[in-house]
Backbone bond lengths (Angstrom), bond angles and torsions (degrees), N, CA, C in turn:
res aa  C-N    CA-C-N  psi(-1)  N-CA   C-N-CA  omega(-1)  CA-C   N-CA-C  phi
1 M - - - 1.463 - - 1.524 109.63 -
2 A 1.333 116.08 146.86 1.462 121.41 -175.50 1.520 111.59 -63.31
3 K 1.321 114.46 135.07 1.457 120.67 178.08 1.526 108.61 -135.11
4 T 1.339 116.23 137.97 1.449 121.76 173.73 1.521 107.90 -125.16
5 L 1.319 115.64 122.81 1.464 121.73 -178.63 1.522 108.83 -110.73
6 Y 1.327 116.11 124.68 1.455 122.64 178.76 1.530 108.56 -99.69
7 I 1.326 116.06 125.26 1.456 121.58 -176.20 1.528 109.94 -139.33
8 F 1.324 116.03 177.42 1.462 122.96 168.41 1.518 107.16 -149.53
9 A 1.316 116.47 139.35 1.469 120.79 -172.40 1.522 113.43 -61.71
10 G 1.332 118.87 -24.26 1.458 120.25 -179.47 1.512 114.25 -98.02
11 S 1.322 118.25 6.67 1.463 121.79 -176.01 1.518 111.39 -89.87
12 V 1.320 116.38 126.80 1.465 120.54 -179.58 1.524 111.31 -63.93
13 W 1.316 117.83 -45.99 1.469 118.96 -175.34 1.524 112.18 -80.74
14 A 1.327 118.19 -27.08 1.465 118.74 171.11 1.525 109.76 -62.42
15 A 1.341 116.02 -35.38 1.468 120.00 177.75 1.526 111.45 -61.85
16 S 1.328 117.48 -33.38 1.468 119.44 178.70 1.526 110.44 -63.84
17 A 1.339 116.43 -39.15 1.468 120.14 177.53 1.521 110.80 -70.47
18 E 1.330 117.28 -36.36 1.461 120.66 177.44 1.521 111.13 -64.73
19 L 1.330 116.86 -40.27 1.464 120.24 175.80 1.522 110.09 -60.79
20 A 1.328 115.82 -42.93 1.461 120.20 179.51 1.528 111.24 -60.63
21 V 1.317 117.06 -48.17 1.463 121.26 179.95 1.526 110.42 -57.60
22 A 1.323 115.94 -43.76 1.466 120.34 -177.24 1.521 112.66 -68.39
23 E 1.327 116.89 -26.30 1.463 121.06 -176.89 1.525 113.51 -94.91
24 L 1.312 117.63 -17.63 1.469 120.57 -168.93 1.523 114.29 -94.09
25 G 1.317 117.67 5.56 1.453 119.94 172.62 1.505 116.18 83.03
26 Y 1.312 117.45 13.91 1.465 119.18 176.10 1.525 109.97 -67.71
27 K 1.332 115.72 142.08 1.457 121.15 -179.80 1.523 110.60 -92.66
28 E 1.313 115.27 160.64 1.460 121.30 175.99 1.529 109.01 -55.38
29 G 1.316 117.09 126.27 1.451 121.63 179.73 1.514 114.09 98.30
30 D 1.334 117.08 -14.35 1.477 119.73 178.32 1.523 110.83 -67.69
31 I 1.317 115.95 -33.19 1.467 121.62 -176.73 1.527 109.17 -129.31
32 T 1.317 116.18 126.39 1.457 120.91 173.08 1.523 108.02 -85.31
33 V 1.316 116.79 123.95 1.463 121.71 -177.95 1.527 109.30 -105.64
34 K 1.325 115.55 127.66 1.461 121.18 177.94 1.518 109.46 -122.64
35 S 1.333 115.60 135.51 1.452 120.77 179.82 1.529 110.53 -92.61
36 V 1.330 114.99 134.05 1.465 122.67 175.50 1.525 106.51 -119.40
37 N 1.309 117.43 112.84 1.458 121.85 -172.97 1.524 111.33 -74.89
38 L 1.338 115.80 106.08 1.462 120.54 -178.36 1.525 112.02 -70.66
39 V 1.325 117.25 -33.32 1.465 120.38 -179.57 1.522 110.44 -63.47
40 E 1.324 116.49 -37.27 1.465 121.22 179.35 1.524 112.29 -89.05
41 G 1.328 117.16 2.86 1.461 120.69 176.48 1.511 114.74 70.99
42 E 1.330 118.14 25.59 1.468 120.27 -179.96 1.531 111.69 -64.37
43 N 1.320 116.94 -23.09 1.465 120.93 178.14 1.517 112.55 -71.26
44 F 1.336 117.50 -9.72 1.462 121.06 178.60 1.526 112.90 -96.15
45 A 1.317 117.90 -0.86 1.466 120.80 177.33 1.530 109.67 -64.57
46 P 1.323 118.18 139.44 1.467 119.77 178.19 1.529 112.83 -53.51
47 S 1.327 116.85 -33.70 1.466 119.85 -179.43 1.533 111.61 -65.31
48 F 1.342 116.94 -32.92 1.464 118.58 177.21 1.529 110.67 -80.79
49 L 1.322 117.98 -35.92 1.460 120.24 177.70 1.528 111.35 -63.08
50 A 1.324 116.25 -25.24 1.470 119.78 175.67 1.524 110.93 -66.72
51 I 1.339 116.27 -25.66 1.468 121.53 178.11 1.526 109.97 -89.18
52 N 1.330 116.03 -43.58 1.460 121.75 179.77 1.526 108.04 -136.87
53 P 1.319 117.79 101.27 1.469 121.09 -176.74 1.524 114.30 -61.97
54 A 1.336 117.41 -16.21 1.461 120.40 177.39 1.523 111.78 -85.15
55 G 1.335 116.95 -14.22 1.460 121.09 178.94 1.511 113.78 66.31
56 T 1.328 117.23 32.36 1.464 121.09 -175.72 1.527 111.68 -114.24
57 L 1.330 114.16 162.88 1.457 122.43 175.12 1.526 109.03 -122.29
58 P 1.345 116.53 148.85 1.457 127.74 2.38 1.528 111.41 -78.14
59 T 1.320 115.03 160.31 1.458 122.81 172.20 1.524 106.77 -133.13
60 L 1.319 115.34 140.68 1.463 120.53 -178.10 1.520 109.95 -128.98
61 E 1.332 115.92 129.53 1.463 121.92 169.48 1.521 107.15 -103.22
62 A 1.318 117.05 119.99 1.468 120.89 -178.43 1.513 110.06 -158.33
63 D 1.314 115.27 140.57 1.464 121.23 175.54 1.527 112.29 54.87
64 G 1.335 116.39 34.29 1.459 119.52 178.75 1.511 114.06 76.32
65 Q 1.335 117.79 9.62 1.454 121.44 -179.99 1.522 110.33 -123.76
66 N 1.332 114.49 157.01 1.456 120.77 174.19 1.524 108.94 -110.68
67 Y 1.306 116.51 126.22 1.464 122.49 177.82 1.519 106.67 -106.62
68 T 1.340 116.35 123.55 1.459 119.29 -163.74 1.528 115.32 -119.47
69 S 1.321 118.00 12.83 1.466 120.95 173.07 1.516 107.31 -136.95
70 S 1.318 116.50 159.29 1.466 118.64 -179.50 1.519 111.20 -61.96
71 T 1.320 117.23 -35.38 1.473 120.32 178.60 1.523 110.76 -62.54
72 E 1.336 116.23 -47.63 1.470 120.59 178.98 1.519 111.38 -65.36
73 V 1.327 116.45 -43.09 1.462 121.07 -177.31 1.526 110.41 -61.93
74 I 1.312 116.90 -49.75 1.464 120.40 -177.23 1.520 110.86 -65.33
75 R 1.311 116.81 -39.15 1.469 119.81 178.79 1.532 110.53 -62.75
76 A 1.336 116.75 -40.74 1.465 120.80 178.93 1.523 110.89 -67.37
77 L 1.329 116.51 -38.85 1.463 120.15 178.38 1.532 110.49 -65.01
78 I 1.306 117.08 -40.46 1.468 121.30 179.50 1.524 110.91 -64.61
79 K 1.326 116.01 -39.89 1.471 120.53 -176.27 1.520 112.35 -57.20
80 D 1.330 117.32 -39.59 1.465 121.52 -176.04 1.526 113.71 -100.84
81 A 1.324 117.17 4.82 1.467 120.17 -170.70 1.523 113.40 -74.63
82 P 1.329 117.21 145.22 1.462 121.53 174.09 1.530 112.09 -64.05
83 V 1.339 116.19 -34.33 1.465 121.05 -179.98 1.523 108.82 -100.17
84 K 1.312 116.89 128.73 1.460 121.57 -179.49 1.526 110.26 -95.15
85 V 1.342 115.37 138.45 1.456 120.55 -178.06 1.521 110.06 -130.65
86 K 1.322 115.28 167.77 1.455 121.10 -178.84 1.525 111.23 -66.00
87 E 1.322 115.53 135.25 1.458 122.24 179.20 1.524 110.47 -64.47
88 G 1.338 115.57 150.58 1.449 121.08 -177.20 1.516 113.62 -76.96
89 S 1.332 115.02 173.54 1.456 122.78 -177.20 1.521 110.45 -129.87
90 A 1.324 116.10 -172.48 1.464 121.45 -178.85 1.520 112.69 -67.07
91 I 1.320 118.00 -13.52 1.469 120.04 -179.75 1.529 110.92 -63.34
92 I 1.336 117.32 -25.95 1.474 120.32 177.44 1.519 109.52 -61.34
93 E 1.323 116.49 -47.36 1.463 120.78 -179.55 1.528 110.45 -63.06
94 T 1.318 116.70 -38.51 1.468 120.38 179.62 1.523 111.16 -57.39
95 F 1.327 116.60 -46.12 1.460 119.87 -175.47 1.525 113.18 -84.39
96 H 1.330 116.90 1.07 1.460 120.39 171.80 1.524 111.45 -104.35
97 Q 1.328 116.90 5.89 1.452 119.69 177.14 1.530 110.69 -66.69
98 E 1.318 115.82 149.37 1.472 120.29 179.81 1.523 111.29 -59.72
99 T 1.332 117.05 -32.15 1.463 120.43 -178.48 1.530 112.66 -65.30
100 L 1.340 117.03 -18.31 1.462 121.52 179.80 1.529 111.47 -117.52
101 D 1.320 116.54 20.04 1.465 122.12 -175.91 1.530 110.88 -55.50
102 P 1.320 117.93 116.24 1.463 119.99 -179.01 1.522 113.47 -71.47
103 N 1.331 117.04 -19.16 1.462 119.35 177.48 1.529 110.94 -74.09
104 F 1.333 117.10 -42.53 1.464 118.70 176.08 1.526 110.69 -67.59
105 A 1.341 116.41 -30.47 1.464 119.54 176.74 1.528 111.04 -59.60
106 M 1.323 116.53 -29.39 1.463 121.19 178.10 1.528 111.49 -76.43
107 L 1.333 117.71 -33.27 1.458 122.32 -173.49 1.524 114.12 -92.47
108 L 1.321 117.86 -20.32 1.458 120.66 -171.23 1.525 113.00 -61.92
109 A 1.319 114.97 153.15 1.471 122.71 174.92 1.519 107.08 -145.53
110 R 1.329 116.86 132.07 1.465 120.62 -174.63 1.530 113.48 -102.05
111 D 1.320 116.58 -8.52 1.463 120.03 178.59 1.528 108.63 -158.77
112 D 1.323 115.85 178.52 1.466 120.13 -175.99 1.527 112.69 -63.82
113 A 1.328 116.64 -36.53 1.466 119.53 -179.21 1.524 110.67 -63.82
114 E 1.337 116.08 -44.92 1.469 120.00 178.45 1.517 110.53 -65.43
115 L 1.320 116.22 -39.32 1.464 120.46 -178.59 1.527 110.81 -64.54
116 T 1.322 116.76 -40.92 1.463 120.45 178.28 1.526 110.78 -62.54
117 A 1.335 116.14 -42.18 1.463 120.49 178.88 1.520 111.02 -64.73
118 K 1.330 116.94 -42.45 1.467 120.49 -179.95 1.526 110.44 -66.60
119 S 1.316 116.77 -38.44 1.465 120.97 -179.70 1.520 111.67 -61.81
120 A 1.337 115.59 -38.01 1.465 120.11 -177.58 1.518 112.85 -84.69
121 G 1.317 116.87 -8.82 1.456 121.09 -175.64 1.510 113.56 -106.76
122 L 1.339 115.07 -151.56 1.464 121.64 -175.68 1.520 112.25 -62.73
123 A 1.323 117.63 -35.94 1.465 120.38 -176.99 1.524 111.33 -60.07
124 G 1.344 116.30 -46.35 1.462 119.64 179.29 1.514 112.39 -63.43
125 L 1.322 115.67 -43.45 1.465 120.69 178.50 1.523 110.96 -63.02
126 F 1.325 115.81 -45.67 1.461 122.45 -178.70 1.525 111.08 -58.71
127 L 1.325 116.98 -49.71 1.460 120.75 -176.53 1.525 111.94 -67.99
128 S 1.325 117.60 -39.71 1.466 120.04 -177.97 1.522 111.65 -69.05
129 R 1.315 116.80 -41.27 1.470 118.95 -179.98 1.528 111.74 -71.56
130 R 1.325 116.45 -34.87 1.468 119.35 175.39 1.525 110.82 -62.81
131 Q 1.333 116.47 -41.79 1.461 119.30 -179.06 1.521 110.58 -64.03
132 A 1.326 115.88 -41.81 1.468 119.43 178.53 1.525 110.84 -62.80
133 A 1.344 115.55 -39.96 1.463 119.80 179.34 1.522 111.29 -66.63
134 L 1.320 116.86 -40.24 1.464 120.43 178.19 1.523 111.23 -61.51
135 E 1.315 116.13 -43.43 1.467 119.86 179.08 1.527 110.26 -63.55
136 K 1.327 116.35 -43.53 1.459 120.62 -178.77 1.531 111.73 -64.34
137 H 1.323 116.15 -49.84 1.466 119.49 -175.82 1.527 112.07 -71.19
138 A 1.332 116.83 -30.76 1.465 119.47 178.43 1.524 111.76 -64.58
139 A 1.338 116.76 -24.80 1.469 121.34 179.36 1.520 112.87 -87.52
140 D 1.323 117.14 -4.85 1.462 122.04 179.93 1.529 109.52 -68.41
141 P 1.339 118.24 138.61 1.471 120.11 178.12 1.532 112.98 -56.59
142 G 1.329 116.86 -27.99 1.459 119.52 -179.51 1.506 114.13 -83.22
143 A 1.337 117.68 2.79 1.462 121.36 -175.35 1.525 114.09 -85.84
144 E 1.330 117.59 -10.46 1.461 120.81 -173.80 1.537 113.83 -52.26
145 P 1.348 119.54 -43.50 1.477 118.33 -179.89 1.528 113.61 -63.92
146 Y 1.321 116.44 -15.81 1.472 120.41 -174.95 1.524 111.58 -114.07
147 K 1.329 116.31 23.38 1.463 121.14 -175.91 1.524 111.97 -55.98
148 A 1.322 117.31 -46.16 1.465 120.88 -178.98 1.530 110.85 -63.00
149 F 1.332 116.04 -38.93 1.467 120.42 178.22 1.522 110.35 -59.70
150 Y 1.341 116.77 -48.58 1.462 120.65 -177.08 1.527 111.56 -64.25
151 E 1.307 116.89 -41.53 1.463 119.02 -179.61 1.522 111.28 -63.26
152 T 1.319 116.56 -42.68 1.471 120.66 178.96 1.519 110.96 -64.13
153 K 1.325 116.31 -48.06 1.459 120.48 -177.59 1.527 112.10 -65.69
154 K 1.321 117.11 -39.53 1.467 119.71 178.72 1.528 110.51 -61.97
155 G 1.329 116.27 -38.99 1.454 119.95 178.79 1.517 112.27 -67.49
156 Q 1.334 116.76 -45.38 1.456 121.01 -178.73 1.525 111.47 -65.71
157 N 1.320 115.87 -52.16 1.458 120.08 -177.73 1.529 111.12 -67.59
158 G 1.326 115.71 -39.08 1.458 119.74 179.59 1.519 112.36 -64.06
159 G 1.314 116.54 -35.62 1.455 120.18 177.69 1.515 111.84 -64.43
160 L 1.317 116.12 -44.02 1.468 120.32 177.41 1.522 111.00 -65.69
161 L 1.329 116.05 -40.86 1.463 120.46 -179.62 1.531 110.63 -62.62
162 A 1.320 117.12 -39.73 1.462 120.77 179.34 1.530 111.02 -62.94
163 I 1.329 116.59 -37.90 1.465 120.37 178.33 1.520 110.26 -67.32
164 V 1.319 116.04 -47.14 1.466 120.78 -177.16 1.528 111.41 -64.73
165 T 1.318 117.33 -34.33 1.471 120.69 -177.88 1.527 112.73 -91.71
166 G 1.342 116.84 4.15 1.465 120.24 176.70 1.512 114.65 76.69
167 K 1.332 117.94 18.14 1.455 121.22 -178.01 1.525 113.27 -100.72
168 A 1.333 117.27 -2.34 1.461 120.91 -178.64 1.527 110.74 -86.58
169 P 1.327 118.00 153.01 1.471 120.30 175.59 1.528 110.81 -58.66
170 A 1.317 115.82 154.53 1.465 121.27 -176.93 1.524 111.97 -57.18
171 E 1.326 116.68 -38.17 1.467 119.14 -178.60 1.533 111.94 -67.46
172 H 1.338 116.88 -30.54 1.462 120.13 177.00 1.531 109.76 -69.67
173 K 1.321 115.85 -41.07 1.465 119.49 178.20 1.524 110.49 -64.56
174 A 1.313 117.24 -42.39 1.457 120.47 179.14 1.528 110.81 -62.47
175 G 1.312 116.31 -39.67 1.465 120.18 177.66 1.518 111.73 -65.72
176 F 1.324 115.54 -37.24 1.460 120.23 178.04 1.527 110.35 -65.27
177 F 1.329 117.03 -42.32 1.453 120.16 177.58 1.531 110.93 -60.33
178 A 1.326 116.45 -43.29 1.461 121.02 -179.39 1.527 110.98 -64.54
179 N 1.329 116.78 -44.70 1.461 120.51 178.33 1.524 111.32 -64.80
180 S 1.323 115.93 -36.74 1.464 120.32 178.78 1.526 110.98 -64.62
181 Q 1.329 116.62 -43.57 1.466 120.21 178.99 1.530 110.31 -62.94
182 K 1.319 116.07 -42.80 1.468 120.58 178.82 1.523 110.82 -61.25
183 H 1.332 116.27 -42.04 1.461 120.53 -179.35 1.526 110.68 -67.96
184 F 1.319 116.15 -42.80 1.464 120.42 178.14 1.519 110.43 -57.61
185 E 1.320 117.45 -44.50 1.459 121.05 -179.16 1.530 111.45 -66.43
186 A 1.334 116.97 -36.55 1.466 120.29 178.42 1.520 111.24 -65.91
187 V 1.325 116.56 -42.60 1.462 120.93 178.87 1.531 110.01 -66.91
188 K 1.319 116.89 -42.24 1.467 121.00 177.00 1.527 110.68 -57.77
189 S 1.327 116.18 -45.24 1.463 120.49 178.18 1.521 111.27 -62.75
190 A 1.329 116.40 -36.25 1.466 119.89 179.10 1.523 111.18 -64.94
191 V 1.341 116.08 -41.53 1.465 120.08 -179.67 1.526 111.19 -69.28
192 L 1.322 116.05 -41.63 1.466 120.26 -173.27 1.523 114.28 -86.53
193 E 1.347 116.87 -24.80 1.466 119.21 -173.24 1.529 114.19 -126.32
194 I 1.336 117.57 -50.86 1.471 119.74 -174.39 1.524 111.23 -71.03
195 L 1.324 116.55 -49.63 1.464 120.29 -177.56 1.530 112.39 -60.46
196 P 1.335 119.66 -46.96 1.471 118.62 178.98 1.525 113.11 -57.66
197 G 1.334 116.71 -31.21 1.457 119.96 179.25 1.517 113.33 -69.13
198 A 1.331 116.78 -19.20 1.466 121.14 -179.46 1.516 112.78 -97.92
199 L 1.342 116.27 -13.25 1.459 120.09 -171.86 1.532 112.61 -96.79
200 P 1.332 116.28 150.00 1.467 120.64 171.27 1.532 109.33 -77.24
201 D 1.319 116.69 171.94 1.466 120.01 178.27 1.519 111.89 -64.90
202 S 1.324 116.25 -29.98 1.460 121.01 178.06 1.523 108.68 -151.09
203 G 1.321 115.78 165.01 1.463 119.30 179.49 1.512 111.95 74.33
204 F 1.331 115.24 -144.99 1.455 121.91 -171.99 1.523 111.49 -123.14
205 V 1.325 115.59 164.17 1.460 119.99 174.35 1.523 108.83 -59.91
206 G 1.322 116.01 -34.13 1.460 121.23 179.82 1.514 114.43 -78.95
207 G 1.322 117.95 -1.85 1.470 120.98 -179.05 1.522 111.04 114.33
208 E 1.315 116.23 -139.18 1.461 119.76 -179.27 1.525 112.29 -71.19
209 V 1.334 116.02 -24.18 1.468 121.31 176.93 1.518 108.87 -123.49
210 P 1.331 117.71 158.03 1.472 120.12 -178.52 1.527 112.31 -60.89
211 G 1.327 114.65 141.17 1.453 121.57 174.39 1.522 110.36 -113.06
212 E 1.325 116.15 -167.25 1.465 120.68 -176.01 1.530 111.68 -58.11
213 D 1.340 117.33 -45.31 1.461 120.16 178.55 1.522 111.45 -56.72
214 D 1.315 115.61 -41.88 1.469 120.94 -172.84 1.514 113.51 -66.22
215 F 1.321 117.65 -31.91 1.462 119.08 179.31 1.528 110.10 -61.21
216 H 1.327 116.16 -40.02 1.460 121.12 178.11 1.526 111.42 -73.49
217 L 1.326 116.57 -48.54 1.463 120.26 -176.62 1.523 112.09 -65.39
218 G 1.330 116.82 -38.91 1.456 120.11 -179.92 1.518 112.38 -63.32
219 A 1.329 116.65 -42.28 1.471 120.54 179.19 1.522 110.74 -69.27
220 W 1.339 116.81 -41.88 1.468 120.74 179.94 1.524 110.37 -61.71
221 L 1.323 117.02 -47.85 1.466 120.81 -177.53 1.530 111.22 -64.43
222 T 1.319 116.91 -36.58 1.474 119.75 178.69 1.522 110.96 -65.72
223 R 1.329 117.74 -42.25 1.466 120.06 176.60 1.527 110.45 -62.03
224 I 1.328 117.32 -42.96 1.454 119.68 -178.55 1.525 110.03 -65.53
225 A 1.322 116.87 -37.63 1.465 119.72 175.40 1.530 109.91 -58.07
226 A 1.322 116.57 -43.40 1.465 120.87 179.47 1.520 111.61 -62.38
227 T 1.345 117.08 -37.64 1.470 119.49 -179.09 1.522 112.09 -71.04
228 T 1.335 118.02 -19.99 1.466 119.98 177.43 1.523 111.86 -86.83
229 G 1.322 116.41 -1.40 1.455 120.51 177.39 1.512 114.81 105.65
230 A 1.332 117.77 1.39 1.463 120.29 178.58 1.514 110.57 -65.31
231 M 1.324 115.98 140.37 1.457 121.88 179.83 1.519 111.86 -110.21
232 S 1.332 116.58 -16.06 1.459 120.47 -177.10 1.516 109.34 -155.83
233 A 1.318 115.65 174.23 1.464 120.16 176.52 1.523 111.19 -60.56
234 D 1.330 116.71 -33.48 1.460 121.41 -172.92 1.519 114.04 -72.27
235 D 1.330 117.68 -31.31 1.462 118.43 -175.91 1.529 113.78 -103.74
236 A 1.326 117.74 5.97 1.459 120.91 -174.99 1.526 112.96 -66.18
237 L 1.321 117.93 -43.87 1.464 119.80 -176.94 1.531 110.38 -64.42
238 A 1.315 116.74 -38.10 1.466 120.19 176.36 1.521 110.61 -66.98
239 A 1.324 117.12 -36.12 1.462 121.12 179.15 1.523 110.80 -67.11
240 F 1.327 117.21 -40.53 1.466 120.75 175.95 1.525 110.13 -59.56
241 E 1.332 116.14 -46.30 1.465 120.10 -178.50 1.523 111.48 -62.50
242 K 1.323 116.96 -41.94 1.459 120.28 179.06 1.522 111.26 -64.23
243 A 1.324 117.13 -40.81 1.465 121.34 -177.11 1.518 112.10 -72.74
244 Y 1.342 117.26 -37.68 1.458 121.04 -171.97 1.525 114.10 -104.24
245 G 1.317 117.41 -9.19 1.451 120.06 176.88 1.509 115.61 84.64
246 V 1.308 116.85 -5.47 1.468 122.35 177.70 1.525 108.10 -142.87
247 P 1.326 117.65 154.21 1.470 119.06 177.19 1.530 110.14 -66.11
248 P 1.316 117.79 150.80 1.469 119.17 175.08 1.521 109.62 -63.51
249 P 1.336 118.25 147.75 1.460 121.04 178.98 1.530 111.97 -55.79
250 A 1.319 115.63 155.20 1.469 121.16 -176.62 1.523 111.63 -55.99
251 K 1.323 116.88 -39.15 1.466 119.89 -179.10 1.534 111.01 -65.07
252 V 1.318 116.56 -38.40 1.465 120.24 179.43 1.524 109.82 -68.57
253 A 1.333 116.50 -42.55 1.464 120.27 178.41 1.525 111.07 -62.33
254 S 1.335 116.11 -42.12 1.469 120.39 178.77 1.529 110.66 -64.68
255 Y 1.322 116.11 -41.47 1.468 121.34 -179.71 1.521 110.58 -64.67
256 W 1.333 115.67 -42.60 1.461 120.09 177.54 1.528 110.23 -59.76
257 G 1.319 115.96 -44.60 1.460 119.38 179.52 1.518 112.52 -64.54
258 A 1.339 116.23 -38.55 1.471 119.90 179.68 1.527 110.86 -64.66
259 W 1.342 116.63 -42.61 1.460 119.84 -178.84 1.528 111.35 -69.93
260 T 1.312 116.54 -47.66 1.465 119.16 -172.98 1.522 113.14 -70.25
261 A 1.320 116.53 -12.87 1.468 120.32 175.53 1.529 111.96 -84.64
262 R 1.328 117.50 -12.58 1.464 121.14 -175.82 1.530 110.92 -76.99
263 P 1.325 117.79 139.29 1.474 120.25 173.85 1.528 112.44 -57.13
264 S 1.331 116.74 -33.61 1.469 120.29 179.88 1.523 111.03 -62.44
265 W 1.329 116.94 -45.46 1.466 121.04 -179.36 1.522 110.10 -65.28
266 K 1.321 115.99 -43.61 1.463 120.16 179.80 1.524 111.55 -62.28
267 K 1.321 117.32 -34.34 1.459 121.30 178.11 1.526 111.28 -70.18
268 V 1.324 116.35 -48.50 1.463 120.23 -176.32 1.525 111.87 -65.86
269 Y 1.340 116.61 -35.88 1.469 120.79 -176.47 1.526 112.38 -107.04
270 A 1.319 116.15 26.70 1.464 119.94 179.13 1.521 112.07 -60.05
271 G 1.314 117.55 -29.73 1.457 121.17 -178.76 1.505 113.71 -89.67
272 G 1.344 117.91 -0.58 1.452 122.04 -179.63 1.514 111.86 123.87
273 L 1.328 115.74 165.21 1.472 121.25 -179.71 1.527 110.00 -71.80
274 H 1.318 116.01 142.84 1.464 120.03 177.68 1.536 109.88 -156.57
């Protein structure tokens, strides 16, 4: 049956769906893949909101239905896949909690030095272009059904943009630093304590090959590696140690090695960690 998967090369959760596609035995042509540029805010176009009102990736059109979260998308891909894998567990929900959001992990800044670096880098570019896209699409005649969405998003993104560009009040910046530190500590705890508790001594949660849990965990861990400064599979463990002050647990190191050795991981992250 016809399937269309909407992704973006820099999206952490789109990568989870890409890993799933690569592992589940789909053949060339089984799934039409379309890129939606998140940096340019293409996900905020009224035409895309008609497909996914949340404006998020991945999104899957299949069997006359729209699947609009990574959990739904991956589950739908597994259902029709030629290759069968182990069903997921509650650990998926754990790593999709807001407290462990890998997107905020990319944007956070805990002090002025980090904020300056983020402002001059991808975070500043990402937030400014998204804001411009929100303003543009909100003025589109077709945007009326999504008015509440645009107002909420403009406020959220605009608030972050003001902090990154130094235009926010001092108390807002201080609050952002505090929230960033809290988030950093939560993610650190997840890498050092929560994740090892979910992992086997070797291989994957799904067994010898990745299962449903692994598609989510593999993408999440790769994004977190990128936020610690890792540039490749080879330097990630050292980057974790530098960021957290201790080496990653043996189970996490083994899991990282198992994933990064897979052709699927190498394909999805051929352009770099994200």
